[in-house]
C-alpha positions in Angstrom: 170.2 -184.2 -7.4 174.2 -185.8 -6.6 173.1 -188.6 -9.1 172.1 -186.6 -11.8 175.5 -184.2 -11.4 177.5 -187.5 -11.5 175.3 -189.0 -14.7 175.6 -186.5 -16.6 179.2 -185.9 -16.0 180.0 -189.6 -16.8 177.9 -189.3 -19.7 180.1 -186.2 -21.0 183.7 -187.6 -20.7 182.3 -191.1 -22.4 181.3 -188.6 -25.0 184.5 -186.7 -25.1 186.3 -190.3 -24.5 185.0 -192.1 -27.2 185.8 -189.2 -30.0 189.0 -189.2 -28.8 189.3 -193.0 -29.5 187.7 -192.6 -32.6 189.6 -189.6 -34.2 193.0 -191.5 -33.3 191.8 -194.6 -34.7 191.1 -193.0 -38.1 194.0 -191.4 -38.1 196.1 -194.7 -37.6 194.0 -195.8 -40.9 195.1 -192.8 -43.1 198.5 -193.3 -41.6 198.6 -196.9 -42.5 197.2 -195.8 -46.0 200.2 -193.6 -46.1 202.7 -196.4 -45.2 201.5 -198.4 -47.8 201.4 -196.1 -50.5 205.0 -194.6 -49.1 206.3 -198.0 -50.3 204.7 -198.4 -52.9 206.4 -195.2 -54.2 209.6 -196.4 -53.5 209.6 -199.6 -55.3 208.9 -198.2 -58.3 211.6 -195.3 -57.8 213.6 -197.7 -57.1 213.2 -199.7 -60.6 213.0 -196.6 -62.3 216.7 -195.1 -60.9 217.7 -198.8 -61.8 216.9 -197.9 -65.7 218.2 -194.5 -65.7 221.3 -196.2 -64.3 221.2 -198.5 -66.9 221.1 -195.8 -70.0 223.7 -194.1 -68.3 226.1 -196.6 -69.9 226.5 -197.0 -73.5 227.1 -201.1 -74.2 227.3 -202.2 -78.0 224.7 -204.4 -76.9 222.2 -204.3 -74.9 221.8 -206.6 -72.1 218.2 -208.7 -72.5 216.9 -211.5 -69.5 214.8 -214.6 -70.8 213.3 -216.1 -67.9 211.8 -219.4 -67.6 211.5 -221.9 -64.9 213.4 -225.4 -65.3 210.6 -227.2 -65.5 209.1 -225.1 -68.2 212.1 -225.9 -70.2 212.2 -228.3 -72.8 214.8 -230.8 -72.8 216.7 -229.3 -75.6 216.6 -225.7 -73.8 217.6 -226.9 -70.4 220.9 -229.0 -72.4 221.3 -225.6 -73.7 221.1 -223.5 -71.2 224.1 -221.6 -70.1 224.4 -219.7 -66.9 222.9 -219.8 -62.9 219.1 -220.5 -63.3 216.9 -218.7 -61.1 214.2 -220.3 -58.3 211.2 -217.8 -59.3 208.8 -219.2 -56.2 212.1 -218.6 -53.8 212.4 -215.3 -54.7 208.8 -214.5 -55.1 208.6 -216.1 -51.1 211.5 -213.7 -50.2 209.4 -210.9 -51.5 212.3 -210.4 -54.2 210.1 -210.2 -56.7 206.1 -210.5 -56.6 205.8 -210.5 -60.4 207.7 -211.3 -64.0 207.9 -207.6 -64.2 210.0 -206.9 -60.9 211.9 -210.0 -61.2 213.2 -208.8 -64.6 213.8 -205.5 -63.2 215.9 -206.7 -59.9 218.2 -209.3 -63.2 219.1 -205.7 -64.2 220.2 -204.6 -60.5 222.2 -207.8 -60.5 223.9 -207.1 -63.6 224.4 -203.2 -62.4 226.0 -204.6 -59.4 228.3 -207.1 -60.8 229.6 -204.2 -62.5 229.7 -201.9 -59.4 227.1 -199.5 -59.7 225.5 -198.9 -56.7 221.8 -197.4 -56.1 222.5 -193.5 -56.2 220.5 -192.3 -53.6 220.2 -188.6 -54.4 219.1 -189.3 -57.4 215.9 -192.0 -56.1 215.2 -189.1 -53.6 214.6 -187.2 -56.4 212.8 -189.0 -58.8 210.5 -189.4 -55.5 209.4 -185.5 -54.8 209.2 -185.4 -58.9 206.5 -188.8 -59.3 204.9 -188.1 -55.8 204.4 -184.5 -54.6 202.2 -185.5 -51.9 205.9 -186.7 -50.3 207.9 -183.9 -51.4 207.2 -181.5 -48.3 208.0 -184.0 -45.5 211.5 -184.7 -44.7 213.1 -188.0 -45.8 216.2 -190.6 -45.4 217.3 -193.1 -47.8 219.9 -195.9 -46.0 221.2 -198.7 -48.3 222.6 -201.4 -46.1 224.2 -204.9 -47.0 222.9 -208.0 -46.1 224.0 -207.8 -42.4 222.3 -205.1 -41.9 225.8 -202.7 -42.1 224.8 -199.2 -43.4 226.7 -198.2 -46.5 225.5 -195.2 -47.9 222.9 -192.7 -46.9 221.0 -189.7 -47.6 218.5 -186.5 -46.3 217.6 -186.5 -42.8 219.4 -188.8 -40.4 217.6 -187.6 -37.8 214.5 -189.5 -38.2 216.6 -192.7 -37.9 216.4 -192.6 -34.0 212.6 -190.0 -33.9 209.3 -191.9 -33.1 207.5 -189.4 -35.4 208.9 -191.0 -38.3 207.5 -193.9 -40.7 210.1 -196.4 -41.9 209.4 -198.9 -45.2 210.9 -202.3 -44.8 214.1 -203.5 -46.5 213.6 -203.5 -50.0 216.4 -206.1 -51.5 218.2 -205.0 -54.2 219.2 -207.7 -56.8 218.3 -211.5 -56.2 221.3 -211.8 -54.5 220.5 -210.3 -51.1 223.7 -208.3 -51.0 221.8 -205.0 -50.5 218.7 -203.5 -49.4 217.5 -200.2 -49.5 215.1 -198.4 -46.9 213.4 -194.9 -46.6 212.6 -193.3 -43.4 210.1 -190.3 -43.8 208.2 -188.0 -41.4 204.9 -188.4 -40.4 202.6 -186.6 -42.6 199.9 -186.0 -39.9 199.3 -182.1 -40.7 198.0 -183.2 -44.2 196.2 -186.8 -43.1 194.3 -184.2 -40.2 193.5 -181.8 -43.3 191.7 -185.1 -45.3 190.1 -185.6 -41.8 188.8 -182.9 -41.3 185.2 -183.1 -42.0 184.3 -186.1 -40.3 186.4 -184.5 -37.4 184.4 -181.8 -37.5 181.1 -183.9 -38.0 181.7 -185.8 -35.4 182.7 -183.2 -33.0 179.6 -181.0 -33.6 177.1 -184.4 -33.2 179.4 -184.7 -29.6 178.9 -181.1 -28.6 175.0 -181.7 -29.4 174.8 -184.8 -26.8 176.7 -183.3 -24.5 174.5 -180.0 -24.9 171.3 -182.2 -24.4 172.6 -183.1 -21.5 173.8 -180.0 -20.1 170.9 -178.6 -20.7 169.0 -181.7 -18.9 171.0 -181.5 -16.0 170.1 -177.9 -15.6 166.7 -178.5 -16.1 166.8 -181.1 -13.7 168.4 -178.3 -11.5 165.8 -176.2 -11.9 163.1 -178.8 -10.9 164.3 -180.1 -7.6 165.1 -176.1 -6.6 161.3 -175.8 -7.3 160.2 -179.2 -5.0 162.5 -178.5 -2.4 161.1 -174.8 -2.1 157.3 -176.5 -2.8 158.3 -179.5 0.1 159.9 -176.1 2.2 156.4 -174.6 2.0 154.2 -178.0 2.8 156.5 -178.7 5.4 155.5 -175.2 7.1 152.1 -175.4 6.8 152.0 -178.7 8.0 154.2 -177.9 11.1 151.8 -174.8 11.3 148.7 -177.3 11.6 149.9 -178.4 14.7 149.8 -176.0 17.1 145.8 -174.9 16.4 145.4 -178.6 15.8 146.6 -179.3 20.2 144.4 -176.8 20.8 141.5 -178.3 19.8 142.8 -181.3 21.1 142.6 -180.4 24.6 139.5 -178.6 24.3 137.3 -181.9 23.1 139.1 -183.1 26.1 137.9 -180.4 28.4 134.8 -180.7 26.8 134.4 -184.5 27.1 135.2 -184.8 30.6 132.2 -181.8 31.6 129.7 -183.0 29.3 127.2 -185.1 31.2 125.4 -186.7 28.6 126.4 -190.1 27.6 125.6 -189.3 24.0 127.5 -186.3 23.5 130.3 -188.3 25.4 130.6 -191.0 23.0 130.6 -188.4 19.8 132.9 -185.8 21.9 135.1 -189.9 22.6 134.8 -190.3 18.6 135.8 -186.4 17.6 139.2 -187.0 20.0 140.2 -190.0 18.5 139.5 -188.2 15.0 141.7 -185.4 16.2 144.5 -188.1 17.6 144.8 -189.7 14.9 145.2 -186.6 12.2 147.7 -185.2 14.8 149.6 -188.2 14.4 149.4 -188.2 10.6 150.7 -185.2 10.5 153.9 -186.2 12.4 153.8 -188.7 10.0 154.2 -186.5 7.1 156.5 -184.4 8.7 159.4 -187.2 9.7 158.9 -188.8 6.4 159.4 -185.6 4.6 162.6 -184.8 6.4 163.8 -188.4 5.8 167.3 -188.9 6.6 168.2 -184.4 6.4 167.2 -184.5 10.3 167.7 -187.0 13.1 164.8 -188.1 14.2 163.8 -186.9 18.1 162.6 -189.8 20.4 161.1 -189.1 23.8 162.2 -192.8 25.3 160.2 -194.3 28.5 159.8 -197.8 29.2 157.4 -198.8 27.7 154.8 -201.7 27.7 154.2 -203.3 24.2 151.5 -205.2 24.7 149.5 -202.2 26.1 150.8 -200.7 23.4 149.7 -202.6 20.5 146.3 -202.8 22.6 145.8 -198.9 21.5 147.2 -199.3 18.5 144.0 -201.9 17.8 141.7 -199.8 18.7 143.0 -196.7 17.0 142.5 -199.4 13.7 139.3 -200.1 14.1 138.3 -196.3 14.9 139.8 -195.9 11.7 138.2 -198.8 9.8 135.0 -199.9 11.5 133.5 -201.5 8.9 135.6 -204.1 7.5 135.0 -207.4 8.6 138.1 -208.9 10.2 139.5 -211.5 13.1 142.2 -210.0 15.4 144.4 -212.6 17.3 147.5 -211.5 19.5 150.0 -214.0 20.5 152.1 -212.8 23.7 155.0 -214.9 24.1 157.6 -212.4 26.2 157.2 -212.5 30.2 158.0 -208.8 30.7 156.7 -206.4 27.4 159.2 -203.9 28.9 161.0 -201.6 26.2 163.0 -198.7 26.3 160.9 -196.6 23.6 159.4 -193.3 22.3 155.2 -194.9 23.0 153.7 -192.2 20.6 156.0 -193.0 17.7 155.8 -196.9 18.1 151.8 -196.5 18.5 151.6 -194.6 15.3 154.4 -197.8 13.7 152.3 -200.6 15.2 148.8 -198.8 13.7 150.4 -198.3 10.5 150.9 -201.9 10.0 147.5 -203.0 11.1 146.1 -200.5 9.2 147.4 -201.8 6.0 147.2 -205.8 6.9 142.8 -204.5 6.9 143.1 -202.0 3.5 145.1 -204.0 1.0 143.1 -207.5 2.2 139.7 -208.8 1.7 136.2 -209.3 4.3 137.0 -211.7 6.4 140.7 -211.2 7.2 142.7 -212.7 9.6 145.4 -210.5 11.5 147.7 -212.7 13.8 149.9 -210.1 16.2 153.1 -212.0 17.6 155.4 -210.5 20.5 158.6 -213.2 21.3 162.2 -212.3 22.3 164.9 -214.5 21.0 168.2 -215.8 22.4 170.1 -212.6 22.3 167.4 -210.3 24.4 165.9 -208.7 20.9 161.8 -208.0 21.1 160.3 -208.7 17.8 156.6 -207.8 17.1 155.2 -209.3 14.1 152.0 -208.7 12.2 151.2 -211.4 9.9 148.1 -211.1 7.4 146.2 -213.2 4.5 145.6 -210.5 2.7 146.3 -210.3 -1.4 150.2 -209.6 -0.4 152.8 -207.8 -2.3 154.4 -208.8 -5.7 158.4 -209.8 -5.4 158.9 -207.0 -7.7 158.0 -204.6 -5.4 159.6 -205.9 -2.3 162.4 -203.9 -2.3 160.8 -200.5 -3.0 158.0 -200.5 -0.6 160.2 -198.9 1.9 160.5 -196.4 -0.4 159.4 -192.7 0.4 155.5 -192.1 -1.5 155.9 -195.5 -3.3 152.7 -197.7 -4.2 152.4 -201.0 -4.4 150.5 -201.3 -8.2 147.0 -202.3 -7.9 144.6 -203.3 -10.0 141.2 -201.7 -10.7 139.2 -202.4 -7.9 141.8 -203.2 -4.8 143.3 -199.4 -5.7 143.5 -198.0 -2.0 144.1 -194.2 -1.2 147.2 -193.2 0.5 150.7 -191.4 -0.3 152.9 -194.0 -0.1 154.8 -192.7 3.6 153.6 -195.2 5.7 156.3 -197.7 5.6 158.7 -194.9 4.9 157.8 -193.5 8.4 158.0 -197.0 9.8 161.0 -197.9 9.2 162.5 -193.9 9.9 161.1 -194.7 13.7 162.6 -198.5 14.0 166.2 -197.8 12.6 165.6 -194.6 15.2 165.5 -196.9 17.8 168.2 -199.2 16.7 166.0 -201.8 15.7 165.0 -203.3 12.2 162.0 -203.9 9.7 161.2 -206.3 7.6 158.6 -208.0 5.3 158.1 -211.4 3.8 155.0 -212.0 1.3 153.8 -213.5 -1.0 151.1 -212.2 -4.0 147.8 -214.0 -3.2 148.7 -215.6 0.5 149.5 -212.3 2.4 152.6 -210.7 4.2 154.6 -210.7 7.3 155.9 -207.2 8.5 158.7 -207.9 11.7 159.9 -205.4 13.7 163.2 -206.3 15.8 163.7 -204.0 18.6 166.0 -204.1 21.4 165.5 -203.8 25.2 167.4 -200.9 25.8 168.4 -197.8 23.8 171.3 -196.2 23.8 172.2 -192.6 22.6 172.3 -192.1 18.8 
C-alpha cells in the first residue's frame, strides 16, 4: 500500500513538474520572438526618425548617395571618384548595414551627425508607439551612447536599466563611423505572452488534471481493494485459527482410540488417521505463519533437538503424504553431534516441506539426498538435493515470495498455494539462520538451510 501511495505521489509530482517546465519553455520561446520583433521595430523607427530629421531642414539640393564598391568601379569612375570610399563587406560584418537600403540610411545618419543633428529620442519613442501599437502599453527607456559606451542622452523609464524584468536590444549603430549607438530597454510583456498561451496552457492543464485524476482514482481503488483484502485475510486467518482447537481435540481422541484399540488392522487405520490429522495441523500452522508474515514475530518453543531424528520424522511424514511416488532417498550425515537448539515442530515442518517439494516436482524414480554437515564456524547445514525438474533462473528471486508458484507447462502443474517455501524462510530466519537455493532447469535443485548451534533471544 505504501508503494502505491509513493508511486502515485511521485507520478503527480512528475506531471506537475513537466507541466511547469513546458509552460516555462513555451514562455521563453514567446519572449524570444517578442525580443526579435522589438529589435526589428526599433531599427525601423530609427531610420524613420532619421528621415524626419533630414526633411525638417530645407536644402537647395537634397543629398543623394550613390554607393558602389571600388572593385566594381571602372578605371574612369575610380579616377574621377572624390571623397571616402566604404568597405560594404566590413560594415555588413559589423551589423552596421545588412542591405544596401540600410547602408544608404546609415550614410544619411552620417550626414546628419556631421551637421550636429543627433537622434531625437522622444520622436523615436512616439514613432514606436504609433507604428507598433503592441509596444504602446509597456514602459520603455531609450539610450543614446557614444562609442565608448557612455550615455549621451536618455528618455523614458530609467528604472528599467537595472531591472531583471526588462528586455533590451543590442546597441544599434548610428552611422558608419562607430560614433553613436542607440539601445532600447522595454518592460517584459508577460501578461500579453500568457494571454497568447492561454488556450495551450489550459488544454495542457486539463490533460494534466485528467491524468492526475486517473492516478488518484486508481490509488483510491487500490486502497479499497487493499482494505477488502485485509478484511478477507483477517476473516480467513480467524477461521483457520479457530480450526486448531477442535482439531487438537480430534487428534487427542484418535490417539486415545489407537491406544485402547486391540485390533491391529484398526490400529493401522487409526495410525494413518492420526498422521493425516497431524499433517492437517501442520498445514494450518504454515498458513497462519505465512499469513502473518513480518507483521508478527514467530514464537518459537526452543529445546535441544537432534537433527537426524527430526529428519527421519520428516521423511516419514513425506512418505505418508506421497506413498505412490517411486523414489530413492539417501542421508549423508557428517555430523559428530546432531544436537541444535531449535523448535522441533517448526523445523520438522520445514524439512517435510523441502522433501515434499522434491517429490512433487520430479518424475518417477527421483533421487533425493539429504546431507548434514558442519562448517568451520560451527554452523550446521542441512541440504536437500534432488534430480527433478529444476527451477528456471528467472524464477529463483521470486521463489520465497508469498503465494508464488513456479509456472509449469501443462501436465506438470501441481496443486499448491505457494506458501511452503515462504513458511520455511520465516521459520529458518526466526532461528537466526538462512535458507538458499541452487537450481538449473532440467537437472534438479538443492535447498540449503544453515542454522546456528545455539539460539539467541530475538
